[in-house]
C-alpha positions as CSV (number, residue, x, y, z in Angstrom):
1,M,43.6,87.5,148.0
2,S,45.0,87.7,151.2
3,D,48.1,85.7,152.6
4,G,48.6,86.6,156.2
5,E,49.6,90.0,156.8
6,L,49.9,90.6,152.8
7,V,47.3,91.6,151.0
8,V,47.7,90.2,147.0
9,V,45.9,91.8,144.0
10,R,46.3,89.9,140.8
11,A,45.1,91.0,137.5
12,R,46.2,91.7,133.8
13,T,46.1,94.1,131.0
14,A,43.3,94.2,128.6
15,A,43.7,93.9,125.2
16,G,44.2,96.4,122.5
17,P,47.5,97.8,120.5
18,V,49.9,99.7,122.3
19,A,51.8,102.9,121.0
20,C,55.8,102.7,121.1
21,P,57.5,104.5,123.6
22,A,60.0,105.3,121.0
23,C,58.7,106.1,117.7
24,G,55.0,106.4,118.6
25,A,53.9,103.9,116.4
26,R,51.0,101.7,117.7
27,S,51.5,97.9,117.5
28,S,49.4,94.5,118.4
29,R,51.7,91.8,117.8
30,V,52.0,90.5,121.1
31,H,55.8,89.4,121.4
32,S,55.4,87.8,125.5
33,R,53.6,87.6,128.4
34,Y,55.4,88.5,132.2
35,V,54.4,89.0,135.4
36,R,55.4,92.5,137.2
37,R,55.0,92.8,141.0
38,L,54.5,96.3,142.5
39,A,54.0,97.3,146.2
40,D,50.9,99.7,146.4
41,S,49.3,102.1,149.6
42,A,48.2,99.9,152.3
43,V,44.6,98.8,153.1
44,G,43.7,98.2,156.8
45,G,46.9,98.5,157.9
46,R,48.2,96.0,155.7
47,P,50.8,96.1,153.0
48,V,49.4,95.5,149.5
49,L,51.3,93.8,146.1
50,I,49.6,93.9,143.0
51,E,50.9,90.9,140.8
52,L,50.2,92.3,137.4
53,Q,50.6,90.3,134.1
54,V,51.7,92.4,131.5
55,R,52.4,92.2,127.5
56,R,55.6,92.8,125.5
57,F,55.2,93.9,122.0
58,R,57.3,94.0,118.9
59,C,57.5,97.1,117.1
60,G,56.4,96.9,113.3
61,Q,58.7,100.0,112.3
62,R,61.8,99.0,110.8
63,S,63.6,102.2,111.5
64,C,62.7,102.0,115.1
65,R,65.7,101.8,117.2
66,Q,63.4,99.9,119.8
67,S,62.4,95.9,118.3
68,T,60.1,95.4,121.2
69,F,58.8,97.2,124.3
70,A,56.5,96.1,127.2
71,E,53.1,98.0,127.8
72,Q,52.4,100.6,130.7
73,V,49.1,101.1,132.8
74,D,48.5,104.7,133.0
75,G,48.5,105.5,136.6
76,L,49.7,102.6,138.0
77,T,52.8,101.4,136.4
78,V,56.1,103.5,135.2
79,R,58.7,102.1,133.7
80,H,61.0,100.2,136.0
81,G,58.8,100.9,138.6
82,R,58.4,98.6,141.4
83,R,56.0,100.8,143.1
84,S,52.5,101.9,142.2
85,A,52.1,105.9,140.8
86,G,49.7,106.4,144.0
87,L,52.4,104.8,146.5
88,Q,55.5,106.3,144.6
89,M,53.6,109.8,145.0
90,V,53.0,109.3,148.9
91,L,56.7,108.1,149.5
92,E,58.1,111.3,147.9
93,R,55.7,113.8,149.6
94,V,57.0,112.1,153.0
95,A,60.7,112.3,152.0
96,V,59.6,116.3,150.9
97,M,58.4,116.8,154.6
98,L,60.2,114.5,156.6
99,A,63.3,113.2,154.6
100,G,65.5,110.6,156.0
101,R,65.3,108.8,159.6
102,A,61.8,110.8,160.5
103,G,60.8,109.5,157.1
104,A,61.5,105.8,157.3
105,R,59.8,105.8,160.6
106,L,56.1,107.3,159.2
107,S,56.6,104.5,156.0
108,H,56.6,101.7,158.4
109,A,53.7,102.8,160.1
110,L,51.9,103.5,157.0
111,A,53.1,99.9,155.9
112,A,55.0,100.6,152.9
113,R,58.5,100.2,154.6
114,V,61.6,102.2,152.8
115,S,64.8,103.1,154.4
116,R,66.2,106.6,155.1
117,S,68.6,106.5,151.9
118,T,65.7,105.2,149.5
119,L,64.0,108.5,150.3
120,L,67.1,110.7,150.2
121,R,67.1,109.6,146.8
122,L,63.5,110.1,145.9
123,I,64.0,113.6,146.4
124,R,67.1,114.0,144.6
125,R,65.1,112.1,141.5
126,L,62.4,114.7,141.9
127,A,62.2,117.6,138.8
128,E,63.0,121.2,140.3
129,P,60.0,123.3,140.0
130,T,60.2,126.1,137.3
131,A,59.5,129.8,138.5
132,S,59.2,132.7,136.3
133,T,61.6,136.0,137.1
134,P,60.0,137.8,139.9
135,R,59.3,141.6,140.1
136,V,60.0,142.0,143.7
137,L,62.7,140.3,145.0
138,G,63.9,139.4,148.3
139,V,67.8,138.9,148.9
140,D,69.1,137.5,152.4
141,D,71.7,135.3,153.7
142,F,71.6,131.6,155.6
143,A,73.9,129.8,157.8
144,L,74.7,126.5,156.4
145,R,77.3,126.0,159.1
146,K,76.9,128.9,161.3
147,G,80.0,131.0,161.6
148,H,81.7,129.1,158.8
149,N,79.6,128.4,155.4
150,Y,76.8,130.9,154.3
151,G,74.2,130.6,151.4
152,T,71.6,133.0,149.5
153,I,68.3,132.7,149.7
154,L,66.2,134.4,146.9
155,I,62.6,135.2,147.4
156,D,59.6,136.2,145.5
157,I,58.0,138.8,147.7
158,E,54.6,139.5,146.1
159,T,53.9,135.7,146.5
160,S,56.4,134.9,149.5
161,Q,57.8,131.8,147.4
162,P,61.2,130.9,147.2
163,I,62.9,131.3,143.8
164,D,65.9,129.6,144.7
165,L,69.1,128.9,146.6
166,L,72.5,129.9,146.1
167,P,75.7,128.0,147.4
168,D,77.4,131.1,149.0
169,R,76.7,134.8,149.5
170,K,79.5,136.3,147.2
171,T,78.7,139.2,145.2
172,S,80.2,137.8,141.8
173,T,77.5,134.7,142.3
174,V,74.0,137.1,143.3
175,A,75.2,139.4,140.6
176,R,75.4,136.3,138.1
177,W,72.3,135.1,138.6
178,L,70.4,138.6,138.5
179,A,72.0,138.9,135.3
180,D,70.5,135.3,133.9
181,H,67.3,136.7,135.4
182,P,66.6,140.1,133.5
183,G,63.1,141.9,134.3
184,I,63.6,142.6,138.4
185,E,62.5,146.1,139.3
186,V,62.8,146.1,143.2
187,I,65.2,144.4,145.4
188,C,64.7,143.9,149.4
189,R,67.8,143.3,151.2
190,D,69.3,144.0,154.7
191,R,72.0,146.7,154.6
192,A,75.3,144.5,153.5
193,T,77.6,145.7,151.2
194,A,77.8,142.8,149.4
195,Y,74.2,142.4,148.4
196,A,73.9,146.0,147.4
197,E,77.3,146.0,145.0
198,A,75.5,142.7,143.5
199,G,72.6,144.5,142.8
200,R,74.1,147.4,141.5
201,L,75.9,144.8,139.0
202,G,73.4,142.4,138.1
203,A,70.2,144.5,137.9
204,P,71.4,148.1,137.8
205,D,68.0,149.6,137.1
206,A,66.3,147.8,140.1
207,V,65.1,149.9,143.0
208,H,66.9,149.0,146.2
209,V,65.0,148.9,149.6
210,A,66.8,148.5,152.9
211,D,64.6,146.4,155.2
212,R,62.8,148.3,157.8
213,W,63.6,145.7,160.7
214,H,67.1,146.0,160.2
215,I,67.5,149.7,160.3
216,W,65.6,149.7,163.6
217,S,67.5,147.1,164.5
218,N,70.6,149.3,164.0
219,L,69.2,152.6,165.5
220,A,67.9,150.0,168.7
221,E,72.2,149.6,168.9
222,A,72.9,153.1,168.9
223,V,70.5,153.6,171.3
224,E,71.9,150.9,173.8
225,K,75.3,152.3,173.1
226,T,74.1,155.7,174.5
227,V,72.4,154.3,177.4
228,V,75.8,152.7,178.4
229,Q,77.5,155.6,178.0
230,H,75.2,157.0,181.1
231,R,74.6,154.4,183.1
232,A,75.2,155.8,186.2
233,L,72.2,157.9,185.8
234,L,70.0,155.5,185.6
235,R,69.7,154.5,189.7
236,E,67.5,156.7,191.3
237,P,68.8,159.1,194.2
238,H,67.8,158.7,197.6
239,D,64.5,159.8,198.1
240,S,62.6,161.7,200.5
241,T,61.6,158.6,202.6
242,T,65.0,158.0,203.8
243,S,65.3,161.2,205.1
244,Q,62.3,160.9,207.0
245,V,63.4,158.2,208.6
246,S,66.8,159.8,209.3
247,A,65.1,162.3,211.2
248,A,62.6,160.0,212.9
249,M,65.7,158.0,214.0
250,K,67.8,161.1,215.3
251,N,64.9,161.3,217.9
252,A,64.0,157.9,219.0
253,V,66.4,157.0,222.1
254,D,64.6,153.9,223.1
255,L,61.6,152.1,222.1
256,D,60.6,151.0,225.3
257,P,60.2,153.9,227.5
258,P,59.8,153.3,231.3
259,S,56.2,154.6,231.4
260,P,52.7,153.5,232.5
261,A,51.8,153.9,228.7
262,G,54.0,151.2,227.8
263,L,52.5,148.8,230.3
264,R,52.5,145.3,228.9
265,T,49.0,144.3,228.4
266,T,49.6,140.8,227.6
267,G,52.3,138.0,228.8
268,R,52.4,134.9,230.8
269,L,53.7,136.9,233.6
270,S,51.3,139.9,233.5
271,D,48.5,137.4,233.3
272,R,49.4,135.0,236.2
273,V,49.4,138.3,238.1
274,R,46.1,139.3,237.6
275,E,44.9,135.9,238.3
276,Q,46.4,135.9,241.6
277,H,45.3,139.6,242.1
278,A,42.1,138.4,241.4
279,A,42.1,135.6,243.5
280,V,43.8,136.9,246.6
281,H,40.9,140.0,246.8
282,A,38.3,137.1,246.2
283,L,39.1,135.5,249.5
284,L,39.4,138.6,251.3
285,S,36.0,139.4,250.5
286,Q,34.7,136.4,252.1
287,G,37.0,137.2,255.2
288,V,39.7,134.6,254.6
289,G,43.1,135.7,256.3
290,L,46.4,136.3,254.7
291,R,47.8,133.3,256.1
292,A,45.0,130.9,255.2
293,I,44.7,132.8,251.4
294,A,49.1,131.9,251.6
295,R,48.2,128.1,252.4
296,Q,45.3,127.8,250.2
297,L,47.1,129.5,246.9
298,G,50.8,128.0,247.4
299,L,51.9,131.7,247.5
300,A,54.4,133.5,249.9
301,R,52.8,135.3,252.8
302,N,54.4,138.9,251.4
303,T,53.2,138.6,248.1
304,V,49.5,138.1,249.0
305,R,50.3,140.9,251.4
306,R,51.6,142.9,248.3
307,Y,48.5,141.8,246.3
308,A,46.4,142.9,249.0
309,N,47.8,146.1,249.7
310,A,47.6,146.8,245.6
311,A,44.2,148.5,244.4
312,G,44.9,147.3,240.7
313,T,47.6,145.3,238.8
314,D,48.8,148.3,237.3
315,E,50.8,148.9,240.5
316,L,52.1,145.6,240.8
317,L,53.2,145.7,236.9
318,V,54.9,148.9,237.2
319,G,58.4,148.7,237.3
320,R,58.8,145.0,237.1
321,W,58.9,144.3,233.5
322,T,58.7,147.7,231.9
323,G,62.1,150.1,232.0
324,R,64.5,147.8,232.9
325,T,67.8,148.1,231.6
326,S,69.2,145.8,228.4
327,I,72.7,145.1,227.7
328,L,72.0,146.6,224.0
329,D,71.4,149.7,225.1
330,P,74.6,150.9,224.7
331,Y,74.3,150.4,221.2
332,K,71.1,151.5,220.1
333,P,72.1,154.8,218.7
334,Y,74.7,153.2,216.6
335,L,71.3,150.7,215.3
336,H,69.5,153.8,214.9
337,Q,72.1,155.5,212.7
338,R,72.7,152.4,210.4
339,W,68.7,151.8,210.3
340,A,68.5,155.1,208.9
341,E,71.2,154.7,206.7
342,G,69.4,151.8,205.1
343,C,70.8,148.8,206.5
344,T,67.8,146.5,207.7
345,V,69.5,143.4,208.5
346,G,69.3,141.9,211.9
347,R,72.0,139.4,211.5
348,R,74.3,141.9,209.6
349,L,73.6,144.3,212.3
350,F,74.7,142.0,215.1
351,E,77.5,141.3,213.1
352,E,78.5,145.0,213.1
353,V,77.8,145.8,216.8
354,R,79.5,142.4,218.3
355,E,82.4,144.3,216.6
356,R,81.9,146.7,218.6
357,G,82.1,144.4,221.9
358,Y,78.4,143.9,222.2
359,P,78.3,140.8,224.5
360,G,74.8,139.8,223.9
361,G,73.0,137.0,221.1
362,V,71.7,137.7,218.0
363,N,68.3,137.4,219.2
364,V,68.3,140.3,221.4
365,V,69.1,142.3,218.3
366,K,66.6,140.4,216.0
367,K,63.7,141.5,218.3
368,Y,64.9,145.2,218.5
369,V,65.0,145.4,214.7
370,A,61.6,144.1,214.5
371,K,60.5,146.7,216.8
372,L,62.3,149.5,214.8
373,R,60.6,148.0,211.6
374,E,57.4,148.1,212.9
375,N,58.1,152.1,214.5
376,F,60.2,153.2,211.5
377,P,58.8,151.3,208.3
378,H,61.8,151.5,205.9
379,D,60.9,151.1,202.2
380,P,63.9,149.1,200.6
381,P,66.1,150.9,197.7
382,R,64.5,150.1,193.9
383,K,66.7,148.0,192.0
384,A,68.2,150.2,189.4
385,P,67.1,149.0,185.9
386,S,69.6,147.4,183.3
387,V,70.9,148.8,180.3
388,R,68.9,146.3,178.4
389,N,65.5,147.8,179.8
390,V,65.7,150.8,179.3
391,T,66.7,150.6,175.9
392,S,63.7,148.6,175.5
393,W,61.9,151.2,176.7
394,L,63.1,153.8,174.8
395,T,62.6,151.8,171.6
396,R,59.1,150.4,172.7
397,H,55.9,152.1,171.9
398,P,54.9,154.1,174.6
399,D,51.1,152.5,175.0
400,R,53.2,149.2,175.7
401,L,54.9,150.8,178.5
402,T,53.1,149.6,182.0
403,D,52.9,152.5,184.2
404,D,55.7,151.5,186.6
405,Q,58.1,151.4,183.4
406,A,57.0,154.6,182.1
407,Q,57.1,156.3,185.4
408,Q,61.1,154.9,186.0
409,L,61.6,156.4,182.1
410,K,60.4,159.6,182.7
411,A,62.3,160.0,186.0
412,I,65.5,158.6,184.0
413,L,64.9,161.4,181.1
414,A,64.6,164.2,184.0
415,R,67.9,163.2,185.2
416,C,69.9,162.8,182.5
417,P,69.6,165.2,179.5
418,A,71.3,163.3,176.4
419,L,69.1,160.4,177.1
420,D,66.2,162.9,177.1
421,Q,67.3,164.0,173.6
422,T,67.7,160.4,172.3
423,A,64.2,159.2,173.1
424,H,62.9,162.5,170.8
425,H,64.9,161.5,168.1
426,V,63.4,157.7,168.5
427,R,60.0,158.8,168.8
428,A,60.3,160.9,165.6
429,F,61.8,158.1,163.5
430,A,59.3,155.8,164.9
431,E,56.8,158.1,163.2
432,L,58.7,158.6,160.4
433,M,59.0,155.2,159.9
434,N,55.4,153.9,160.5
435,N,53.9,156.8,158.3
436,R,56.6,155.9,155.1
437,Q,57.8,159.5,155.3
438,G,61.2,158.6,153.8
439,K,61.3,162.0,152.0
440,H,62.0,163.9,155.6
441,L,64.8,161.6,156.7
442,D,67.1,164.5,155.9
443,Q,65.9,166.4,158.3
444,W,65.8,163.8,160.9
445,I,69.5,163.5,160.1
446,E,70.0,167.5,160.7
447,S,68.1,167.3,163.5
448,V,70.3,164.3,164.9
449,T,73.5,165.9,164.0
450,A,72.7,169.0,166.3
451,D,73.0,167.3,169.3
452,N,75.8,165.7,170.9
453,L,75.1,162.1,170.6
454,P,78.2,159.9,169.1
455,A,76.5,156.9,169.0
456,L,73.8,158.3,166.9
457,H,76.0,160.5,164.6
458,T,77.9,156.7,163.8
459,F,73.9,155.6,163.2
460,V,73.4,158.8,160.6
461,T,76.8,157.9,158.7
462,G,75.8,154.3,158.4
463,L,72.5,155.4,156.7
464,G,74.7,157.9,154.5
465,Q,76.5,155.2,153.1
466,D,73.5,153.4,151.8
467,L,70.8,156.5,151.6
468,D,68.6,155.8,148.7
469,A,67.7,151.9,149.7
470,V,66.9,153.4,153.2
471,V,64.7,156.3,152.0
472,A,63.1,153.5,149.9
473,G,62.9,151.4,152.9
474,L,61.1,154.1,154.7
475,S,58.9,155.0,151.9
476,L,57.7,152.0,150.2
477,C,55.3,149.0,151.0
478,Y,58.3,146.7,150.5
479,S,60.0,144.4,153.2
480,S,62.1,141.3,154.0
481,G,59.6,139.8,156.2
482,A,58.7,137.2,153.9
483,V,62.7,136.8,153.4
484,E,63.2,136.2,157.4
485,G,60.4,133.7,157.4
486,H,61.8,131.1,155.1
487,N,65.3,131.9,156.9
488,N,63.5,130.3,160.0
489,K,62.1,127.8,157.8
490,I,65.6,126.6,156.4
491,K,66.7,126.1,160.1
492,M,63.8,124.1,160.7
493,L,64.7,121.9,158.0
494,K,68.4,121.7,158.7
495,R,67.4,120.8,162.5
496,Q,65.3,117.9,160.7
497,M,68.1,116.3,158.7
498,F,70.5,116.7,162.4
499,G,72.5,119.7,160.1
500,R,73.6,116.9,157.6
501,A,72.2,117.6,154.4
502,N,73.8,118.9,151.3
503,F,73.4,121.9,149.9
504,D,71.6,120.1,147.1
505,L,68.9,118.1,149.3
506,L,68.6,121.1,151.3
507,R,67.8,123.3,148.2
508,K,65.3,121.0,146.6
509,R,63.4,120.3,150.1
510,V,63.0,124.0,150.3
511,L,61.9,124.5,146.8
512,L,59.8,121.7,146.4
513,N,58.0,122.2,150.3
514,A,57.1,126.0,148.8
515,R,55.3,125.0,146.0
516,G,53.2,122.7,147.8
517,R,54.7,119.5,146.9
518,S,54.6,118.0,150.7
């Protein structure tokens, strides 16, 4: 039946004997009946309430400690439960996926309203999944509170499933867990001494494998230190273009020489002179006198006479707008010098010549700088690559570099022999790591030691402290990639709970999410 927004389902159990939950003896003696009210999954977006009439039986065994018991319906009811088994499973999955507030909001949308505290209690009541001892174990730390508290995550590398979470990263805690789970053959870890010592104490027969990503990261740090030591050589020296501009500027006295070749061909004044010259000669050809032409065109009689005596407009233009002196002329040699040195900003050049007594305005300087830019193009100096960029180029696969990056790196290596040696060692180590040739690590270490590269020597010293694990990491197929992936998932779960989840709740969510319980 429907009661407004609530759907009510009324039912009762069928007749038949029921087994006692305490002793297992079946009984058909009905003691009483009562109605249980169970919330169920919504139907059509409306909440459902099941009113189920159940029976209470008497146990016939005198020795049984339970004199009466209530029957349960498989797949529907549980003891003391106020929800159906189906709805309980849905809420448990919501709780594992979203935890408190987000899960409560989703339960409201599913028409099964529960509070965030109820969802957290559901997670804590769930049974922990059982896991067998892995053959290949991955170990890494994760931050419970970054910079303060850290835990340890243990992963089955072969199945990429988390096995357990430990509340700290102490050697004793990890060693105790390893001792309680014998049978581990391989331990994948980073190069932290705490986990190395824990592995030797808790699983002395296990093979330690140093993670390749961490090894390469340590090498990249050594490369960066080397680049910092030679950062002065990263900037390109002055190229030939600058010297060519300087040589050309020495011969450049003025960009506007007073010669007919520099006549102005367009412009307001020159166009007017051409029009008036053509009009004067047109009227002269019609026999009109100079005085009448002056009155008709509105010109002075001497201007008309000059137009009449000039065979062409070039005679009129030469000497009027070409070859004029400028207040900038005394400062042009200085402008040429600064232009050749690479200063191409008009405002800055104006300020410099003004300090030397230039009385004019900024527009005159800017116009002259525009002419310099047109006649003597000056390529802007290329910005020196940063230490981070050069480190990335050295530690990246050559095929992933652009043509410009490869060209810049080639020029830097040509200027700096130390970086050239570093690049050679990095490429050799990358080939050794990609081809799983850990047996050749000793030869690589000898070649690095022979060169004067202090940062790489420090890296080599660190490798020697954990040499067996490094050789295994460069030879075997195992890595800590799955561990890092779950570490990132832990960060997501922490953010989802606003970073305020207790360790037991976080541990339950990590393990249950991984087992597909969500």
